[in-house]
C-alpha positions in Angstrom: -67.5 39.9 146.7 -66.9 43.6 147.1 -63.4 44.8 146.5 -62.1 47.4 149.0 -58.9 49.3 148.2 -57.0 51.1 151.0 -54.0 53.4 151.1 -51.4 50.9 152.1 -50.6 47.4 153.5 -50.4 48.8 157.0 -54.1 49.9 156.7 -55.5 46.5 155.7 -56.0 45.2 159.2 -57.8 48.3 160.3 -60.3 48.2 157.4 -60.7 44.4 157.8 -61.9 45.1 161.3 -64.2 47.8 160.2 -65.9 45.7 157.5 -66.0 42.6 159.7 -69.0 44.2 161.4 -70.9 44.5 158.2 -70.3 41.2 156.5 -73.2 38.7 155.9 -73.7 35.5 154.1 -74.6 37.4 150.9 -72.2 40.3 151.3 -68.4 39.8 151.6 -65.6 42.3 151.4 -62.0 41.8 150.3 -59.5 44.4 151.6 -56.4 45.1 149.4 -54.1 47.8 148.0 -54.5 48.9 144.4 -52.8 46.5 142.0 -50.3 48.7 140.2 -47.2 47.7 138.3 -45.3 50.6 139.8 -46.4 49.6 143.3 -47.6 53.1 144.0 -49.9 53.4 147.0 -51.4 56.2 149.1 -54.4 58.5 149.1 -53.7 60.1 145.7 -53.6 56.7 144.1 -57.1 56.0 145.5 -58.3 59.4 144.3 -57.2 58.6 140.8 -59.6 55.6 140.9 -62.7 57.5 142.0 -64.3 57.3 138.5 -64.0 53.5 138.7 -65.5 53.1 142.2 -69.0 51.7 142.6 -71.1 49.2 144.4 -68.4 46.5 143.9 -65.3 48.7 144.3 -65.0 50.8 147.4 -62.2 53.2 148.3 -61.2 53.7 152.0 -58.8 56.3 153.2 -57.7 58.6 156.0 -59.7 61.8 156.2 -56.7 64.0 156.9 -58.2 67.5 156.7 -60.6 66.6 153.9 -63.6 66.0 156.2 -63.0 69.4 157.9 -62.5 71.3 154.7 -65.6 70.2 152.8 -66.5 72.8 150.2 -63.1 74.4 150.2 -61.2 72.0 147.9 -62.2 69.8 145.0 -60.8 66.7 146.7 -62.7 67.3 150.0 -65.9 67.7 148.1 -65.4 64.4 146.3 -64.5 62.5 149.4 -67.4 63.8 151.4 -70.0 63.3 148.7 -69.1 60.0 147.1 -71.2 57.0 148.3 -68.3 54.7 147.5 -65.6 56.4 149.4 -65.3 55.8 153.1 -63.0 57.9 155.3 -62.1 57.9 159.0 -63.6 61.3 160.1 -60.7 61.4 162.5 -57.5 62.7 160.9 -56.2 59.1 160.4 -56.2 55.6 161.7 -53.5 56.6 164.2 -55.9 59.0 165.9 -58.4 56.2 166.4 -55.7 54.1 168.1 -55.1 57.0 170.4 -58.7 57.4 171.5 -58.3 58.4 175.1 -61.0 56.2 176.8 -59.2 53.1 175.6 -55.7 54.0 176.9 -56.0 52.8 180.5 -56.9 49.3 179.2 -53.7 49.5 177.1 -51.7 50.0 180.3 -53.5 47.2 182.1 -52.8 44.7 179.3 -49.2 45.7 179.1 -48.4 45.8 182.9 -51.1 43.5 184.4 -51.8 46.4 186.9 -55.2 48.0 187.0 -54.3 50.8 189.4 -55.8 54.1 188.1 -52.8 56.3 188.7 -53.4 58.5 185.6 -56.6 59.8 184.0 -55.9 59.6 180.2 -59.3 61.0 179.3 -58.7 64.1 181.4 -55.1 64.5 180.2 -56.0 64.2 176.5 -58.8 66.7 176.9 -56.5 69.2 178.6 -53.7 68.4 176.1 -56.2 69.3 173.3 -57.2 72.5 175.0 -53.5 73.4 175.4 -52.6 72.9 171.7 -55.9 74.2 170.3 -54.5 77.7 169.4 -51.7 76.2 167.3 -54.0 73.5 165.9 -56.1 76.3 164.5 -53.1 78.0 162.9 -51.9 74.8 161.3 -55.3 73.7 160.0 -56.0 77.2 158.7 -52.6 77.3 156.9 -53.5 73.9 155.3 -56.9 75.1 154.2 -55.6 78.2 152.4 -52.7 76.1 151.1 -50.0 78.3 152.6 -47.5 76.3 154.6 -45.3 79.3 154.9 -47.6 80.5 157.7 -47.3 77.4 159.9 -46.0 74.2 158.5 -46.5 70.6 159.7 -42.9 70.5 160.9 -43.4 73.6 163.0 -46.7 72.3 164.4 -45.1 69.0 165.3 -42.2 70.6 167.1 -44.6 72.8 169.1 -47.1 70.1 170.2 -44.9 67.1 170.8 -44.1 65.9 174.4 -40.5 65.2 175.2 -41.5 63.8 178.6 -44.5 63.4 180.9 -44.6 64.0 184.7 -47.5 61.9 185.7 -47.8 63.6 189.1 -51.0 65.7 189.3 -52.1 64.0 186.0 -49.4 65.7 184.0 -50.0 69.3 185.2 -46.3 70.3 185.0 -46.0 68.9 181.5 -49.1 70.7 180.3 -47.9 73.9 181.8 -44.6 73.6 180.0 -46.5 72.8 176.8 -48.8 75.8 177.3 -45.7 78.1 177.5 -44.4 76.6 174.2 -47.8 77.2 172.5 -48.1 80.7 173.8 -44.7 81.7 172.5 -45.5 80.2 169.1 -48.9 81.9 168.9 -47.5 85.2 169.8 -44.9 85.0 167.0 -47.6 84.0 164.5 -50.0 86.8 165.5 -47.1 89.3 165.1 -46.1 88.0 161.7 -49.6 87.3 160.3 -51.9 89.7 161.8 -54.5 89.6 159.0 -54.7 85.8 159.2 -55.1 86.0 163.0 -58.4 87.8 162.5 -59.8 84.9 160.6 -59.2 82.2 163.3 -62.3 82.8 165.4 -64.6 82.3 162.4 -62.5 79.3 161.4 -62.9 77.7 164.8 -66.7 78.1 164.5 -66.6 76.4 161.1 -64.6 73.5 162.6 -67.0 73.2 165.5 -69.8 72.5 163.0 -67.7 69.5 161.9 -67.3 68.2 165.4 -64.0 69.8 166.4 -63.9 71.2 170.0 -61.1 72.4 172.2 -61.4 69.1 174.1 -61.2 66.7 171.2 -58.7 68.4 168.9 -56.3 65.5 169.2 -58.6 63.4 167.1 -58.1 65.8 164.2 -54.4 66.6 164.4 -51.7 64.9 162.4 -51.9 61.2 163.4 -48.2 60.2 163.4 -47.3 63.1 165.6 -50.1 62.2 168.1 -49.2 58.5 168.3 -45.4 58.7 168.4 -44.8 62.1 170.1 -47.7 62.3 172.5 -49.6 59.1 173.3 -46.6 56.7 173.3 -44.7 59.1 175.6 -47.7 59.1 178.0 -48.2 55.4 177.8 -44.5 54.6 178.4 -44.3 56.8 181.5 -47.5 55.5 183.0 -46.7 51.8 182.3 -43.2 52.1 183.7 -44.7 53.5 186.9 -47.2 50.7 187.1 -44.5 48.1 186.6 -42.4 49.6 189.4 -45.5 49.5 191.6 -46.1 45.9 190.9 -42.5 44.9 191.4 -42.4 46.8 194.7 -45.5 45.0 195.8 -44.0 41.6 194.9 -40.8 42.3 196.8 -42.7 43.6 199.8 -44.9 40.4 200.0 -41.7 38.3 199.7 -40.2 40.1 202.7 -43.4 39.6 204.7 -43.4 35.9 203.9 -39.7 35.5 204.3 -39.5 33.8 201.0 -37.6 34.7 197.8 -39.9 36.6 195.4 -37.7 35.7 192.4 -40.1 33.2 190.8 -43.0 35.6 191.2 -40.9 38.4 189.7 -39.9 36.2 186.8 -43.6 35.2 186.2 -44.5 38.9 186.3 -41.8 39.9 183.8 -42.9 37.1 181.4 -46.5 38.3 181.6 -45.7 41.9 180.5 -46.4 42.8 176.9 -45.1 45.4 174.5 -47.1 48.6 174.9 -46.9 49.7 171.2 -48.1 46.3 170.0 -51.1 46.5 172.2 -51.9 50.0 171.1 -51.7 49.2 167.5 -54.0 46.2 167.9 -56.6 47.8 170.2 -60.2 48.5 169.0 -61.3 50.8 171.7 -61.9 53.5 169.1 -65.1 51.8 168.0 -66.8 53.7 170.8 -65.7 57.1 169.4 -68.1 59.6 167.7 -65.8 59.6 164.6 -66.1 55.8 164.2 -69.9 56.1 164.6 -69.8 58.4 161.5 -67.9 55.9 159.5 -70.1 53.0 160.7 -73.2 55.0 159.6 -71.8 55.6 156.1 -71.2 51.9 155.5 -74.6 51.1 156.8 -76.1 53.6 154.4 -74.2 52.0 151.5 -75.4 48.5 152.5 -79.0 49.8 152.8 -78.7 51.1 149.3 -77.6 47.6 148.1 -80.6 46.0 149.8 -83.0 48.4 148.2 -81.8 47.5 144.7 -82.3 43.8 145.3 
């Protein structure tokens, strides 16, 4: 039995799903949080256990920026080089849950309506392009350990969506967001002109790690993405789909001259909570970032087999 320690209890289900794909009769994994008397959890607790990790003790964590910053900090070097540490490649588990190609299916499961009224893949690509300039500023500030330039709080307030107009696939919302980003970038360039000169090279460095203008959402702070962007989009799309279905049921009732109340009641009972479905979806397993994680675990298992 191989012990697998994760950052917190909320991460156990995710990593259980990951390792389910790799279990065999002679190889089993047990997912848990570190057993500490002070109940301390989190990434830094796992990092304090690196010297104890090995074939029978694996450490699994969110990448945060450590995957992108390899070679720039001691922690990132350890995380990227250890054969017994597995990380998400995406910023966090939340980013996996928000993988754009899976979002339409979330709406279908929640509303029982498969009408394609919104292109989530296109929207998230355009969202990423829109926020990319401030993403660079925030990531660069984090890499040089200077939050005074552009803090997480400032980044979050700049990129969050307060609403989504689904008409024209969110065009008006993205235009509004673009104006927010432009104002913020203008202020940053004025205050930190020397740092601004470094951003083009920094973007090229990130590109080598798989970050593009179209997929930046997979590498931004996960809670902000899930709570302030994707849930906003899902809620608005699902509410529209529900109204469409209810309107259809009422219309059919009028045509048939029968009360649609039973059908409406059945439809209401069939609906599911959007957030619950999002949290439990596994559509991220088709993402390039998950492929990297999968490959790392396969490499570890191959090493075990070679020693037998």
